[in-house]
C-alpha positions, 0 to 999 in steps of 0.5 A: 387529382381526379380519376378518369371521368369515364371510370367514375361514370362507369359505376353508364367459352363453350359449354364443355361436353361432360365425358371422358375421352380417350387420349390420342397419341397427339394429345398425349404428346402435347400434354398440358402445354397446349393450353398455357397460352405460351404459343402465341406466334406460329409460322406458316410451316408450323401451322401446317404440321399436325402438331402445330395446327392443333396448337394454333387451333387451341391458341385461336380458341383461347383468343375467341377466334372460332373461325381460325380455330376451326380452320387449324383443327381441320388441318390437324384432322387431315392427319388424324381424321377420327381423333374424337378430341380434335374433331370435337374441338373443330366442331365446337369452334365452327359452331361457336363462330357460326360457321355452319358450312363447316359445323354441319359436316363435322357434326355428321362425322362426330355423330358417327364416332360418338352417336349420342353427342348432344350438340352434334345431334342438335346441329343435325336436327336443326339442319334437317328442320331448316330443310323441312325434314321434320321427321329427321329432326325428331330422330336426331334429337331422339338419338341425343344423350339425355340431360338438362340440355336435351330437356330444354333445347331438345324438347322445344326442337321436338315440339316445333318439328311436330308443328312443321308436320302439322301435328298439333297434339304431338307438339302439345304433348312434347311441350307439356314436359315443362308442366309444373317446372316454374323455371320454364313457365314462360318458355312453355306458355310463350312457345305454346302460344306461338305454336298454336298461332302457327297451327291456326288455333286462335282460341288456344293461342289467345289463352297461351298468350295471356299466360305468357304476358302474365308470366313475363309481366309484360316486360319481354319485348319478344312476348309483347311483340308476338302478343301485339301482332296476334291481337292486331291480326284478330281485330284487337288493335287497341289491345295491341297498342295497349301492350306496346305502350305499357311496355314502353312505359315500363321499360323505356323507349325501345326501337322495336316497340316504337316501330310496332306502334307506328305500324299500328298508327299507320293502319298496318297489320303486323305479320306473325312474329313466328310464321313457321317451324324453323322460325319457332326454333330460332326464337327458342335459341334466341331466348336461350342466348338472351338469357345467357348474355350476362354470363361472360364466363362462357361462349354459350350465348354466342353459340345459341345466337349463331344457331338462331341466325342459322335458322333465321338469317334475317333475325336482326334482334339476335344479330344485335345481341350477338354484336353486344356479346362480342363487345363484352368480350372486346372483340370489336372487329367481330362486333362491327361485322355483326352490326353491319349485317343489320340492314337500313330497313330494320328498326334496329339499324340506327342503334346498330350503326351507333354501336358500329361507330363505338366499336370502330373507335375501340379499334382506333379508327376514330375518324371512321367512327366519327364519319358514321355518326355524322352521317347518322346525325344528318340522316336522322335530324330528330334523333339525339343518339348520334350526337350523344355518341359523338360527344362520348367519343370526343370526351373519351379522347379528352376533346372536351370542347368538341364533346360539349358542343355535341352534347349541347346540340343533343340538349337543344334537340331534347327540348325541355329538361326531363328525367331521362335527360340527366345524363346529357347534363351530367356529361356536358357538366363533366366537359365544362369542369375539365375545360375550367368553366366551373360555373357552367359545370356546376349548373349542369351537374346540379340540374343532373342531380335533380333530374336523376333523383340524386344518382350516385354518379352525380352525387359523387362527381359534384361532391368530389368537385366541391371538395377539390375546391374546398367549397361547401365541404359539409354538403359535399361530404354528405353527398359522397357518403350518400353515393357510397351508401348507394354503391358501396362496392364501387371503387371509384366512389369509395375512393372519392370518399377517402380522398375527401377525408384526405382533403379535410385532413382526416388521414386515418379515415382516409386510409380506411376508405382508400384501402377499401377502394384499392381492394375494389379497384386494384388496377386504377393508378389514381386510387393507388396513388391516393392510398400512397399519399394517405399512408405518407400522411400517417407515417407509413412511409414504406407502404406509401412508396410501395403504393406509388411504385404500384401506381407507376406500374399501372401506366398512369398519364405522363404528367402523373408518372412524373409526379409519382417518380418525384414522390418516390425519390423525394417524398410527398411534399416534393411531389405536391410541389411538382404537381403545383408547378405542372399546373402553373406551366400552361398559365406561364406560357399563355 
């Protein structure tokens, strides 16, 4: 009774502007109900009315659909064009969605009503800088209200505007504001290096790049790319190659680093990473978006990445990161759109196409996803990534034979087993185990254990499998305990330890670990069923039935649903017999 292998393997909003705003008659009428999420369907007539359009905009924003939210808010603005609440919401929705054709005019209107509005002023400054109006860009930032936001973004925009004007001293004076602020040390040295490189100050840029490489530890792909480009352009090709090679050794394979190495090997001299002021600001905005990408509680990363793309539409690494942000929010269609904008000439194209396929699969467009990956495999016969992605899609659909075949192709292509290949053997081992080919599965899982240095996932899966087979019990229990020690907050691994104790007849210990597993992973039906079984064994029958009932509410697989209903009606023993009968049915019909 194993939880889904995908789950066991897993263990592979806008910044609200702080101010008090006048409550208009529209907002007062809507009151607190607008944000309750109760308005999920709007007729065309409702959405055309000012009230309905505002509510539809709120709903679209709640659903992370900034484009639709902006459209609805603009309809509401037609009735009350100077309402600061609706205007701000319309502007921020357009900005977050990257709809700059709407955002810029809305920023102009908002800056009239609220002259020091920071985000509106930044947007206008970026629009000016993009058009080469560097003085206007600086004036827009000067008009923004002071605060942490303007201290970072505003300072960098000011400095790059000075670079656009060719004013070296003003650029350095602006960026000197970061002096002594440890949190901004990398930002300061990196952008100082880029600025001095654009301004033609080779000596100054070299010193700043040295500081940036030191501050980043050589582990930032953008810093390494920029430094390698600078070194190669000034005749230090070996130094450029060393920086890129060190990055790959430290961080693993990276398409951008590998691409730059290939260019060097081909005798090419890479262009500067940043060639002008608007590309410099795009780099700053991308840096902010990248730093905020792990924060899923806001849409800030999405906002900054879209601004970076406004400043530099061909910014593929920003577009790729934006696609990843959409995936995190389960906005699969938006992710597909973002990845599809990365062209074939980009080093990131292969990865973008693979992520496109994975997002299509999430949209239940499996056949289309498979076609994308099969085409990639044909076009890139030396790459294992499309094959692995095909295997992952098939495995998620429980097509284990097809998945194993794709992993097999990837393993053959990978050649002699290496540490980085452990996931291939792990995934194929899971498929073999599900297909009932245990000898093959055990061999793959043991190799994965060795190659991975005893990764918790492999320890858990192999140990759990042995427990289920009542085989090598002491060793299996030791492996699962080691996995829990390394990942104490992984509910699926803790569940494995609890279920191992259950299989060994240690029911009190089983309850202890399974209660902890349910705390960590309350929404998993298998873990809740396990806890119900353990409660039954220690005589806590009412609690057992509660857990089984809760497991039923979590939409288990149809086979388990029938077994759970039997347990609820007739007890654990009847459920166990029903499970044995279910396992015997395929054999009887074969």
